[in-house]
N, C-alpha and C positions, 0 to 999 in steps of 0.2 A: 866398302861400307862406312868406315870406320878406318880412320887414321891411325895406325897401332905406333907409328913415331913418334905421331904428338904426344900420344897416352905415354910412352913409356919416358919421353921428354920431360912433357907438364904437367903430369900426374892428372891429365882430363883428354877427353877428345869427342866432338861433336861432330855428327854425322847429318848428311845431306838428310831433307825427311822422307822417312821410311814409311811412317804412315800416311796415306792418302787421304782428300775429300771423304770419302763415305767413310771410313773406317773413325776421321776426327771426328764427323757429326752424331756418332753412334757415341763415343766417349763423352764428348761435353753434355750431349743430353742426360745420361748416363750419372755422371756426375752432378749435373746440375740438379737430377731428381733426386739423388741424394742427399745434398745440399740441404734441399728442400725437405726433407722429411728428416733429417738430422736436428734442422731449425724447429720443424714443429713438435717437437720434445711428447709427442709421442709414443716412440718406441726407445725405452729405456738403455737397452742392446746396444743398437746405435748411438745413442748418447753419448755413451761412455765410454766408448770408444773414437769420440771425438773431443780434440782442443778448440774451445772457441778463442775467437778474437778478445772478447770478450774478459778473457783468463789470461790475456797480454797486458803486459806491462805498457804503458806507454812512450816509457823510452826506447819501445820496440819499432814504434812509429813516428823515433825523431821527435819525439815528446807530444805528439797528438794523441789528444783523449778520442777516443768514441763519440763519435753525436750519440743523443739521451735514443735509446730505446734501438741502436743498430748494434748488429751483430755479423758473424761473419764463421763460417767453416775455417780454423788454418789447416788442423792437417785431421784427414778421415783415417783411423788405420784398418788395416784387415777387410777391406773395400770387396771380394769378390762375395765376403760373407751376406752382405747385403744386397750384392748382386751380382748374382753368377755369372751373367752376361760379362761382364768384363775381364774373366778370365779367357776367353781367347786371345787376347792381346798380351794380356802377359806373359806367357809363353806361344807367342809365334815365331816362329824360327828364325825369323830374320834378328831377333832380337836374340834370342838364345844362344844362336851363333857366333853374333859379336861377345855375350858372356863365354864362351868356352875357350872359344880364339885367348881372351884376355887370360881367364883363368889357365889356360893352358893344358884342360882336360873336358872331355865329355862328361867326365860325372862329377856332374854342379846341379845343388839343392839351394832350393828357396828358401829366405831366411824369413822376411817378412814383406809385404806391400804396402804402400798406404796412396791418398792424394795428397800434396801437401798444395798448396794452394793461399797466392797472396792478393786477398780481393781485393777490387780498382778504390784506390783513395785510402783505404782502412788497412790492407795486409801488411803484416808484420813482416819485419826483420829478422834475418837468419845472422847470427853471432859468426862471426870463424871460431870452425872448431875443423877438426880432423873427423874421418869415421869410423876411425878405431885407434884405440879402445872405442868402446860407446857402452853405454849402461843399460840399453834395452835389446838388445838380441846383439853377440858380439861371440866369434869364434875364438878357441884359444891362439891363435895365429890369425895375422892379416889378409888372410890367401880368402880373398871377397872382391865383392866389385860393386858398388849401387850404382843402377843405370834408374836414368831418369828419361818416361816420355813425354814430351814437351806438348802441352794440347792446343796452346793457344800459341808459340814459340815464347820465347822470353828476348826484350829490351833491359838495356839498362833502366830505363823509366819507368819500369815495371819488375823491377827488382830480379832482374838477371842473378844467376847467381856467379860469383865472381871467384877467383882461383889467384893464389897467388903458386904460377907457373913455375913446375922443379922445387918444390915447400917438401915432396914426398921424399926430397934424397935430402933432405939438411933439419935440423931440430930447430928450426926458427919458429917463435908463434905469433899468436893473431897481436897478443899486442903490442909486439915489432913491428909490424905493418904499417908502414908511412902512404901517404893517400896517392903521391907521384910515386911511388915503386915502380920502375918499369917492367917488373914483372907481374902485375895486378893485371888480369885478364877476365869482363867481364865476359859470360859467354852468350852471346848475341846468337840468336837461330831461330828459323822459321817453324812453323807449325808440323808437327809429324816429326822433327827431327829428337836424335835421344842423345843424349849425353852421358857418356860410361865417367863415373868418378873412382879414383884411385881411393885404396880406404887410409893411405897418409898424407893426403895432397890436404893444405890446408885451402878453407873455402866456408863462404858465406853470402850474404847478399842484402841488398838495401829491400826498405818496407815499399810499398809500391801507392805509389802518389800519384799513378796515372788512373785514367780514366779505362786502360784495360786491363781486361784478364788475366790471369797467369794462373793457370792449374797445371801438375806434372804430377803423373802415375811414376811415383818410385820405387824402385825393386830392389830389394839388397837379395845377392845372389850369391854362395860358397860352394866351396869344395868338400863333396862327401863326407872325406875322409878325416875333415877338419870341423873335431865337435865343437858345440856352442858351447859355452861356458857361464852363457846367462842362462831364464827360463824358455822353455819354448811357448812364447806365448800366441802364436796367430793359429788358424785353423789351419794354412798351409806351410808352417813350419817344418821343414825336414823334407819336403818332398821333392820326388825329380819331375824335370820337364814331360816325360812319360805318363809318370804318374798323376799330374795336374790333367795332362791333353785327355785321360780315360775319360772323364763322362762327355767331352766335346766329339767325341768317336760316334759315328751312326753303332746304333744297336740293329 
């Protein structure tokens, strides 16, 4: 399902599609409905869980200002709090099986989930960064992995996540990266694919100047005996897969 040699060598790996047409149809419809609800502004708790494009500076869109009256959801946090139907994809055994193999243990816990979207033509880019350490939800050690379920696939034109392959093993910074660096790789992939991201690899992404959607369900998983040093901020933080699956089991 995933090339672990590539993960160890490059600091990331991309699977073939794990989720098929029916699953993707459900997830896309759920995300679309959540975005409409958030933009409607009638649910304060949902709106508070979102980062909107109107809050992003034009430099994150290569200097382009948002058209008057236009907005989109950039990041929507804790999505299962607002649509529990997404939970079954987060705990899909094909996905958690990869997490267990990457982290080297079945004793894994979920740190957080979000939906990160680069909306067509106005979606912001993401600066070069490493996921560890981070200020949002960070374990004491880099014993974690971020997984992206790519609902629409990713293409370079739509702002595919780019990686500096191998940078999880050195101290190079994003400011040192040249556009023609041979280690730069865009994680182009088909819809339903999953991207596993090492906590120390440098990655980022251009804005979405295309007419294509680019929606990813992003999950951070960690090891149960490696505690968080930041606040446990979300409804599923610290829960094991079997605990998360409990509400899905027939009564």
